[in-house]
N, C-alpha and C positions, 0 to 999 in steps of 0.2 A: 332455630328451634322448630321442630315440626309443629304444624298447626294444632294437632291434637294435644300436644304438650301445653301450648298456649291456652287452649280451650279448658283443659283441666285446671290450670292455675287460675284462670279468671273465674270459672265457676266456683272453685273452692273459695275464692275471695268474694263470691256473690255479686260479681259485676255483670249487669245486663249487657248483652252484646248481640250483634247480628252475624250469622255465618253467611258470607257471600260466596257462591259457587258457580263457576262457569258451567252452566247446564248443557247448552248446545252451542256449537259453533259451525256456521256455514260459510265456506270460503276461507279467507285468511283472517287471523286474529293474533294478537300478541302472545296468548297462551292457549293450551289445549283444554278440552273439556275436563272437568274434575278439579281444576285449579281452585284453591280456596283462599280466602281472606277473612280475618276477623275484625269486626269494627265495633268499638265501644264509643261512648260520648266523647272520649278524649284521646283515643289512640287507635292505630291500625296495625294489625299483625299479619304479615304475609302480603302477597300481591296477586291480582288477577290480570295484570298486564300493564298497569300504569296508565298515565295520560287521562283524557277526558272520560274513557271507559270506566277506569277505576274511580275517579273523582265523582262521577255521576252515581255509582253504586254506593260510595260512602255517603253522599248527600242523602240519598234515598233511605239507606240504613239509619242514619241519624234522625231522619224525620219519623221513622218507626219508633225509635228509642225515646224520642221526646213526646210522643202522643201520650195523652192521659189514660187512654184504654189500650190494653194489650191486643196486638193484632197477630193473625196467623201468618204463615209464609206467603210470599208473593213472588211473581216472576217479572222481571224487568227486560224487555227486548230493546236492542239498540243496534244500529247500523254504524260501521266504520267507513264513512265515505268522505271525500274531499269536497263534496258539493256544499255541505252545511257546516257552519262552525258550531261547535258545541259550547256549553256554558264554560267549559274549562280547557278550550283549545280544540284543535283539529287532529283527528286521526283517519288516515286514508288507506287502511289495510284492505278495505273492500269487502270485509266479512259481515256477517249478521250473527249477533250474540244474544243468547238468552242467559240471564243471571238469576239464580234462585237466591232470595233473600230470606233467611230463616232466623227470626228472633229468638233469643234464649234469655229466660228470665230466672236466674238462679234463686232469687229471693222469693220465697212463697208469699202469696197474699196472706195478710193476718187479720183475725177477727179477735176481739176482746169482748167477753161476756162478763158484765159486772152484775153479779147476783146469780148464784147457781141454785136457785130453789126449784120448784116444780117446772116452770116454764123454761128457766135457764138450762137445767139438766136435759130437758127434751130437745131444746135448740142445740145443745152441745153434741148430743148423740147424732142428730142429723148432720150437723156441720163436720163431725169427725170423719164422715165418709169422704170428704173432699181433701185434695192435696193442698193443705193450708197450714199455717201455724195458728193454733187456737189457745188464747189466753183465757183461763177461768180464774175470776177474781171474786172473792167473797170475804166479808169481815167475820163470818161465822165458820170457823175452821172446821167444825164437825161436818159441814156439808162438802167439804174437799177431801174426804177420807178416800184412800185408795179403793176400798171396797165399793163405795158409792159411785165412783168415777170409772170403775173397771170397763164398763160397756164403751165408754168414750175413748179410752186409751187403746183399745183394740182396733180402732179405725185407721184410716190412712193419714189423718192429721197429726201433726207434731203438736202435742198438748203440753202447755206450760201452766202449772198451777200456782196461784198467788193467794195465799191466806194474808189478807191485807187489812189489818184494823185501821191503818191510815192510808186512804185511797189515793191521796194527792200524789204521793210518790210513784204509785203504779201508773197513773195516767201519764205522768212526765216521762217515764221510762219506756213507753211503748214506741216501737219503730215508726218512722214516718210512713204514712199511707194506711195505718191500721184503721179498720172499721170497728166502730163501738156499738154495742147494744147494752143499754142501761136498763136494768130490771132487778134492782136490789129489793130487799124486804122493807126498806125504810125510805119514805119520800125525802127525808132530809139527806140521806146518802145519795139518792138519785140526783137531787139538785146540786149537791157538792160535786159529784162526778161530772155532771153536765157542765157546770161552771168551768171546771179544770179542762174539759175537753175543748170547750169553745175558746179557751186562752191559747190553744195550739192551732195554727193555721194549716198544719201539714197533715192532719188526720183525714180520713175518708168519711164514709157514711157514719153518721151519729144518729142512732135510733133510740127513742125513749118510749118505754112501755106505759100505757095508761089511757085514760079517757080524754076527750077534748077538754073537759073541765080541768083536769089536772094540768094539761099542757098550757091552758089559758092562765092559771095561777102561776105556773112556773115562768111563763113569758113576762108577767108583771114583775116577779121578783128579779128576773134577769135584766129587764129594762133599768130597774132601780140599781142594779149592780154596774150599770154603765154599758151593757151590751146593746148593739144597734140591730135594727131590723134585718140588716144584711147578715149579721152574726147568727140570728135566730133562724134565718132561712136555711141554715145548714142542718137543722134538726128535722128529723122525721118523726112525728108523733101524731096520731097513733102509729104504731109499727105494723108491718105486714102487708101483703098484697090484699087489696079489697076483693071481696067476693068469695073468700074462703070461709065456709060456714063453721059455726061452733065456737065456743069460748073455752074449751078444754085446753090444758097446757099443750097437748099434742097438736091441736088445731092452730093455736097461736104460733107455735114453734114452726110448723110447716109453712104458714104464711110468711112468717119472718125470714125463714131460710130461703124461700123463694124470691123474696125481695132482695136479699143479700147476694144471691148467686150472680144476679146481673151486675153487681158492683165489683166482684172479685177479679173479672177479667181472666178466668181460667182458660188455658189453651184449648183450642178446638181439637176435636177428635180427628185422627187422620183419615177416618172414612167419611168426612164431610164432603160436600161437593168440590169440584176441581179448584186448584189454587187460583186466586184472582191475579189478573195481569194488569200492570200499570200501562198507561198509554205508551206506545212505542216511541222511542226517542232516537234521533238521528245524531251521530257523532261526527 
């Protein structure tokens, strides 16, 4: 199967992968420039030449996929010499090879906003500009009307609206890695959502709107529920980057969005500085 057919199938299945491409070959190598291989956490599709060359690329690709934060492309430089044994054997073709490793993350980062009042709506409008999945959850169905949310749905984000009188099920249904911002109209709802979120170890950023006094009271209640100090260290409260002036919904939303962007791991722009290169490796 051609590599692009494998790529289409894997991205449709939302499987993270790395495209390994022979970028440059000087001297002799098992394959010519342009040869490609797709690497997932569990499988390999195609070949860039086999042996230590290929296994080294696979190992580096899987290190990229296993990292908690998303990285951009990088270049791996290797030599095919008989003087040095590689980790996976010896190849003595005599050439020098550069391999481009391009990570592909088909599953968009996800953010769930619990509470779409003034601040929640302002935050949603900002985040809708990003290539993410955006969950909007509120127990007040009138705040989730298509007319009110129209500016949000016009952005790049994939928006999913959840009118949820029972918030427990919504928290449990979120995909792993989702980042939560809790800002409902009711402190009892805030505490309930926060408790449900802390019972999941696979979520990302958990932000709670409110003052230090509110968080201190919540901490005490959560300790009484059996949560540990380590559990509560997962919570960011108050939310937002410090130093952003103003208490208007827009100011709070801007500060919170800025804090979230660092958590989302969105891909770097192709106009960024040159690709990083890993230390050269002899094969």
